[in-house]
C-alpha positions as CSV (number, residue, x, y, z in Angstrom):
1,X,13.5,-81.1,29.6
2,X,10.2,-81.7,27.9
3,X,9.5,-80.9,23.9
4,X,7.3,-77.9,25.2
5,X,9.9,-76.3,27.0
6,X,12.3,-76.8,24.6
7,X,9.9,-75.0,21.8
8,X,9.6,-72.4,24.5
9,X,13.0,-71.6,24.5
10,X,14.0,-71.6,20.8
11,X,11.3,-69.4,20.6
12,X,12.1,-66.6,23.4
13,X,14.6,-64.8,21.5
14,X,12.9,-64.5,18.1
15,X,9.7,-63.5,19.9
16,X,11.6,-60.8,21.8
17,X,13.5,-59.7,18.6
18,X,9.9,-59.4,17.3
19,X,8.8,-57.2,20.0
20,X,11.4,-55.1,19.3
21,X,11.0,-54.3,15.8
22,X,7.3,-53.6,16.5
23,X,8.3,-51.3,19.2
24,X,10.6,-49.9,17.0
25,X,8.1,-49.5,14.0
26,X,5.4,-47.7,16.2
27,X,8.4,-45.0,17.5
28,X,9.5,-44.2,13.8
29,X,6.0,-44.5,12.7
30,X,5.7,-41.4,15.4
31,X,8.4,-39.7,15.3
32,X,7.4,-37.6,11.9
33,X,4.1,-36.6,13.8
34,X,6.0,-35.3,16.6
35,X,8.6,-33.5,14.4
36,X,5.5,-31.9,12.6
37,X,2.9,-31.2,15.6
38,X,4.6,-27.8,16.0
39,X,4.0,-26.8,12.6
40,X,0.6,-28.2,12.6
41,X,-0.6,-26.7,15.6
42,X,0.8,-23.0,14.4
43,X,-0.9,-23.5,10.9
44,X,-4.0,-24.7,12.6
45,X,-4.0,-21.9,15.1
46,X,-3.4,-19.2,12.6
47,X,-4.9,-20.4,9.5
48,X,-7.3,-23.1,9.6
49,X,-8.8,-21.5,12.7
50,X,-9.7,-17.9,11.8
51,X,-11.0,-19.8,8.5
52,X,-13.6,-21.2,10.7
53,X,-14.6,-18.3,12.5
54,X,-14.7,-15.9,9.6
55,X,-17.1,-18.1,8.4
56,X,-18.8,-18.8,11.3
57,X,-19.2,-14.9,11.8
58,X,-20.6,-14.5,8.7
59,X,-23.6,-16.3,9.4
60,X,-24.6,-14.9,12.7
61,X,-25.3,-11.6,13.6
62,X,-25.1,-9.9,16.8
63,X,-27.6,-7.4,18.4
64,X,-27.0,-4.9,21.1
65,X,-29.9,-3.9,23.9
66,X,-29.6,-0.1,24.5
67,X,-27.6,3.1,23.7
68,X,-24.1,1.5,24.1
69,X,-25.3,-2.6,24.8
70,X,-25.6,-1.8,28.2
71,X,-29.1,-3.9,28.5
72,X,-27.1,-7.1,26.9
73,X,-25.7,-8.2,23.4
74,X,-27.7,-11.4,21.8
75,X,-26.1,-13.7,19.3
76,X,-28.2,-15.1,16.5
77,X,-27.9,-17.7,13.7
78,X,-28.6,-14.9,10.7
79,X,-28.7,-17.6,7.4
80,X,-27.4,-15.3,4.3
81,X,-28.7,-11.8,5.8
82,X,-25.3,-10.6,6.5
83,X,-24.1,-12.2,2.5
84,X,-27.3,-10.1,1.0
85,X,-26.0,-7.1,2.5
86,X,-22.9,-7.0,1.8
87,X,-23.8,-7.9,-2.2
88,X,-26.7,-5.0,-1.8
89,X,-23.9,-2.7,-1.0
90,X,-23.1,-0.8,-4.0
91,X,-19.5,0.1,-3.2
92,X,-18.2,-3.7,-2.4
93,X,-19.4,-4.6,-5.3
94,X,-17.9,-1.3,-7.2
95,X,-14.4,-2.4,-5.5
96,X,-14.7,-6.0,-6.9
97,X,-15.3,-4.8,-10.1
98,X,-12.4,-2.2,-10.1
99,X,-9.9,-4.7,-9.0
100,X,-11.1,-6.9,-12.0
101,X,-10.0,-4.2,-13.9
102,X,-6.8,-3.9,-12.3
103,X,-6.2,-7.3,-12.5
104,X,-6.6,-7.6,-16.5
105,X,-4.6,-4.8,-17.3
106,X,-1.7,-5.1,-14.5
107,X,-1.2,-9.1,-14.1
108,X,-0.4,-9.4,-17.7
109,X,1.8,-6.2,-18.1
110,X,3.6,-8.3,-14.8
111,X,3.3,-11.5,-15.9
112,X,5.2,-10.5,-19.3
113,X,7.7,-8.1,-18.1
114,X,9.2,-10.8,-15.1
115,X,9.3,-13.2,-17.9
116,X,11.2,-11.2,-20.5
117,X,13.5,-9.8,-17.6
118,X,14.1,-13.8,-16.6
119,X,14.9,-14.9,-20.3
120,X,17.5,-12.1,-20.5
121,X,19.2,-12.8,-17.2
122,X,19.4,-16.1,-18.3
123,X,21.0,-15.7,-21.7
124,X,24.0,-16.7,-22.4
125,X,25.4,-13.3,-23.4
126,X,24.1,-11.9,-20.1
127,X,26.7,-9.8,-18.1
128,X,26.3,-9.6,-14.1
129,X,23.4,-11.7,-13.9
130,X,23.8,-11.8,-10.3
131,X,23.8,-8.2,-9.4
132,X,21.1,-7.7,-11.8
133,X,18.7,-10.7,-10.5
134,X,19.5,-8.8,-6.5
135,X,18.8,-5.5,-7.8
136,X,15.4,-6.6,-9.6
137,X,14.4,-8.7,-6.4
138,X,15.6,-6.0,-3.9
139,X,11.8,-3.9,-4.7
140,X,10.4,-6.8,-2.5
141,X,11.8,-6.7,0.1
142,X,10.4,-3.2,1.0
143,X,7.4,-3.2,2.7
144,X,4.1,-2.1,0.6
145,X,3.5,0.9,3.3
146,X,7.5,2.0,2.6
147,X,7.1,1.3,-0.9
148,X,3.9,3.7,-1.3
149,X,5.3,6.0,0.6
150,X,8.0,6.4,-1.7
151,X,6.6,6.8,-4.5
152,X,4.0,9.0,-3.2
153,X,7.1,11.3,-3.5
154,X,7.1,11.1,-7.4
155,X,2.8,11.5,-7.4
156,X,2.1,14.3,-4.8
157,X,2.1,18.2,-7.0
158,X,4.4,20.1,-5.3
159,X,6.9,17.2,-4.1
160,X,7.4,15.2,-7.0
161,X,10.6,16.1,-9.6
162,X,8.7,14.2,-12.4
163,X,5.2,16.6,-12.6
164,X,7.7,19.8,-12.2
165,X,9.6,18.7,-15.0
166,X,6.5,17.8,-17.0
167,X,4.9,21.2,-16.3
168,X,8.2,22.7,-17.6
169,X,7.6,21.6,-21.1
170,X,3.8,22.6,-20.9
171,X,2.5,18.8,-19.8
172,X,-0.2,18.5,-16.4
173,X,0.5,15.0,-15.5
174,X,-2.6,14.1,-12.2
175,X,-1.0,10.8,-11.0
176,X,-3.6,10.5,-8.1
177,X,-6.9,11.8,-10.3
178,X,-10.2,9.6,-10.3
179,X,-8.9,8.2,-13.6
180,X,-5.4,7.7,-12.9
181,X,-4.5,6.6,-9.5
182,X,-5.8,3.3,-10.0
183,X,-2.4,2.9,-12.5
184,X,-0.7,4.9,-9.9
185,X,-1.4,1.4,-7.6
186,X,-0.6,-1.1,-10.5
187,X,3.0,0.7,-10.8
188,X,3.7,0.3,-7.1
189,X,2.2,-3.3,-7.6
190,X,4.7,-4.1,-10.9
191,X,7.9,-2.4,-9.6
192,X,7.5,-4.4,-6.1
193,X,6.5,-7.7,-7.2
194,X,8.2,-8.2,-10.8
195,X,11.2,-9.4,-8.9
196,X,9.7,-11.8,-7.1
197,X,7.8,-13.6,-9.8
198,X,11.4,-13.5,-12.0
199,X,12.9,-14.6,-9.1
200,X,10.3,-18.2,-9.8
201,X,10.8,-18.3,-13.5
202,X,14.5,-17.9,-13.7
203,X,14.3,-21.1,-10.7
204,X,12.2,-23.4,-13.2
205,X,14.7,-21.9,-16.4
206,X,17.3,-23.3,-14.3
207,X,16.0,-26.7,-14.4
208,X,16.2,-26.9,-18.1
209,X,18.6,-29.6,-19.0
210,X,21.7,-27.9,-20.6
211,X,21.3,-31.1,-23.3
212,X,18.7,-29.1,-25.3
213,X,20.2,-25.9,-25.7
214,X,23.4,-27.6,-27.0
215,X,21.2,-29.3,-29.8
216,X,19.5,-26.2,-30.3
217,X,23.2,-24.7,-30.6
218,X,24.6,-27.9,-33.1
219,X,20.9,-26.9,-35.0
220,X,21.7,-23.4,-35.5
221,X,19.3,-21.9,-33.7
222,X,18.9,-18.2,-32.7
223,X,18.3,-16.8,-29.4
224,X,14.5,-15.8,-29.9
225,X,14.2,-19.7,-31.6
226,X,15.3,-21.3,-28.2
227,X,13.4,-18.9,-25.9
228,X,10.3,-19.7,-27.9
229,X,10.7,-22.9,-28.4
230,X,12.4,-24.6,-25.7
231,X,12.5,-22.0,-22.8
232,X,8.6,-20.6,-23.0
233,X,6.9,-24.4,-23.3
234,X,9.1,-25.8,-20.6
235,X,8.4,-22.5,-17.9
236,X,4.9,-22.6,-18.8
237,X,4.2,-24.1,-14.4
238,X,6.0,-21.2,-13.6
239,X,3.9,-18.8,-15.5
240,X,0.9,-20.3,-14.4
241,X,2.0,-20.3,-10.4
242,X,2.8,-16.7,-10.6
243,X,-0.2,-15.6,-12.6
244,X,-2.5,-17.8,-9.9
245,X,-0.5,-16.1,-7.1
246,X,-1.3,-12.6,-9.2
247,X,-4.9,-13.2,-9.6
248,X,-4.9,-14.1,-5.7
249,X,-2.4,-10.8,-5.0
250,X,-4.8,-8.3,-6.8
251,X,-7.8,-8.9,-5.0
252,X,-5.9,-8.7,-1.3
253,X,-4.4,-5.3,-2.5
254,X,-4.8,-3.2,1.0
255,X,-1.9,-1.4,1.6
256,X,-1.2,0.4,-1.2
257,X,-4.4,2.5,-1.3
258,X,-4.8,2.9,2.0
259,X,-1.3,4.1,2.2
260,X,-2.2,6.6,-0.7
261,X,-6.0,7.4,0.7
262,X,-4.4,10.3,2.9
263,X,-3.0,12.3,-0.3
264,X,-5.2,11.2,-3.1
265,X,-9.2,12.1,-2.7
266,X,-9.8,9.9,-5.8
267,X,-9.2,6.8,-3.2
268,X,-12.1,6.5,-0.9
269,X,-12.9,3.8,1.8
270,X,-13.8,1.4,0.3
271,X,-11.9,1.5,-2.9
272,X,-10.5,-2.0,-2.5
273,X,-12.3,-5.0,-1.4
274,X,-10.0,-5.3,1.5
275,X,-10.2,-2.0,2.3
276,X,-14.1,-2.2,2.3
277,X,-14.4,-5.2,4.5
278,X,-11.5,-3.4,6.8
279,X,-13.7,-0.2,6.6
280,X,-16.8,-2.4,7.5
281,X,-15.4,-4.1,10.5
282,X,-13.5,-1.1,12.1
283,X,-14.9,1.8,11.0
284,X,-18.7,0.4,11.0
285,X,-18.4,-2.4,13.9
286,X,-20.3,-4.3,11.7
287,X,-17.9,-7.6,12.2
288,X,-20.4,-10.1,10.6
289,X,-20.9,-8.4,7.5
290,X,-17.1,-7.7,7.3
291,X,-16.5,-11.4,7.8
292,X,-19.3,-12.0,5.0
293,X,-17.5,-9.7,2.8
294,X,-14.1,-11.4,3.3
295,X,-15.9,-14.9,2.7
296,X,-17.0,-13.4,-0.8
297,X,-13.4,-12.2,-1.7
298,X,-12.1,-15.4,-0.9
299,X,-14.8,-17.4,-3.1
300,X,-14.2,-14.8,-6.1
301,X,-10.2,-15.5,-5.8
302,X,-11.1,-19.5,-5.8
303,X,-13.6,-18.9,-8.5
304,X,-11.2,-17.0,-10.7
305,X,-7.7,-18.6,-9.9
306,X,-9.6,-22.1,-10.8
307,X,-11.1,-21.2,-14.1
308,X,-7.8,-19.8,-15.1
309,X,-6.1,-23.2,-14.4
310,X,-9.0,-24.6,-16.2
311,X,-8.8,-22.2,-19.4
312,X,-4.7,-23.1,-19.3
313,X,-5.1,-26.7,-18.7
314,X,-7.5,-27.3,-21.4
315,X,-5.1,-25.3,-23.9
316,X,-2.1,-27.8,-22.9
317,X,-4.1,-30.5,-23.5
């Protein structure tokens, strides 16, 4: 055997091992992509693609020739005409302003309420915390339409026992009037989502090390001092998260006003931004302007969330 053949024979097994290792590495590197491929496909199909289509539709305009479009349909690039038409709609702009007022009042009230409930349920003296956590979270499991129907029995005159009892003592309550219906909707939203936000805060509270509580107990700190000096600063990420979710949810309000619209004359077809986009698309058949309205709603939600995060980060620094 020559020297060259000897070297080739000695290098053969190691070369095969390297080839097998390389093939195994490539297979191991592609395995995660194979596992997440169904999720990515579903995510692109149900989230990314509709956003792209909506943005594209907001920059196009469809022209139908003839009385019923029988002479043809033409699609052309419209630049910012749909956005200009959406911003020129006073009812749409008023709906955004109405939801901003709604958020300024409802979001802080809900965040304070869910924080207090979380602190009480996680206190050392809490009785049956598991039962009350489930009870407070239960409204979130009720669909918004069903929750609004349930609350409407307390809002509609002639059906509401609350209105009947108030009338018996000389009080005239109108939960569905022009000046009160917005806060009746806020009550439904607060009742539905307080328990959900409370659970997020409780999860953050459970991550606080027990050593901090033990040190505070040794120092003789009261429950109020523990909450103010230990718990509230450490649950700040959860408070920021729930507030951002609530800001986004405020501009997405749809089911509650749509259901109450049948019993509350003060709620028109463009009472909220989402309801306005829905009406523009399915009542006026102007899908392109509705797409522009949807993009504007998303931009306003992004801007408000961004400003809130900038404000909280600046305060923390």
